C-alpha positions, 0 to 999 in steps of 0.5 A: 480545458477540463483535462488540464484541470483534472491533471493538475488536481491529480498531481496535487493530490499525489504530491500531498498524499506522498508528503503526508503518508510517507514524509510527514509520517516518517518525521512523526514516527522518528520523533515518537520512537527515535527511529525512522521506521524505514527498512531496505534490506538488500535483495538479489536481482530476481528475488520477490523482494527485488521485483517488489521494490522495482515495481514500487518504484515504477508505481511511484514514478508513474503516479507522478509522471501520468498527470505531469505528462498530461499537463505539459501536453506529452500524453492525452487522456485515454478516457474523458468523462466527468463521472470517472473523474469524480469517482477518481477524486473520491477513491484517491482521497479515500485511499490516501486517508486509509493509508494515514489512518492505518499508519496511525493504528500501527503506532510504534510497529509501523515500518516501510520494508522488512528486517528479518531479525526485527520483532515488532508488536503484531497489530490486529485492532482498528482497521487491521481487524478488517484487513491485514494490509490496509496500507497497501489497500489504500495505496492501490486505491489511491493510484487507481483513483489518481488514474481515473482523475486524469486517465492516461497510460502512465497512470494505468501502468503505475496502478497495475505495477502497484497491484503486482508489487503489493501482492509480491511484497505481502505474499512472498516477503511479509507473510513469511516474516510474520509467520516466522516471527509471530507463529500461531498468533499470526496464523490465527489472525490471518485465518479470520481477517482478509489479506487486503479486503474483509473476508478474502485471502484468509490463511488456513487456521493453525492445526488444533492441538491434539487432546491428551489421551486419558 
């Protein structure tokens, strides 16, 4: 049956994407820098960082559970259309590719999570010249693509959870950290480059310095 084949493909893409984008990337980063790049600071329940971590977990579990439950017959696809399936394959592959390319462009600055006392180089080139958070853009796109390949309700929950998680993580955790760490340099960068896609979500530019009185 076509829905079973699509669920199998969605599950395979999910597995390969997670292994390459996170497992393999962590190994490569450790070999290059001596550091895994993984950061998990403690967050109190109810804080933005806590909700972000929780929703990331929901998204990762839902992304796996959605095609798996279709495969074993626990959940039926909510929509069945070959055009939707085909678009999902393209979007999922493009999303995972964007994640990997963005991680590569970050180089030694790549991290999962934020450590407030740590200072890394501000990356503004490559894909980061088009969007400030292309890794998150790719993750959201990948989950929506996986849902479209095998559109069941757990995948929809996963995609929505990921969208909320990245908004919380970026707006409430990472942007305050980057502003505190890089100051005017980050604000100037954020004033010209969109948050997740080009042109959207730019911050106000830093105030111009007043000219000295003659």
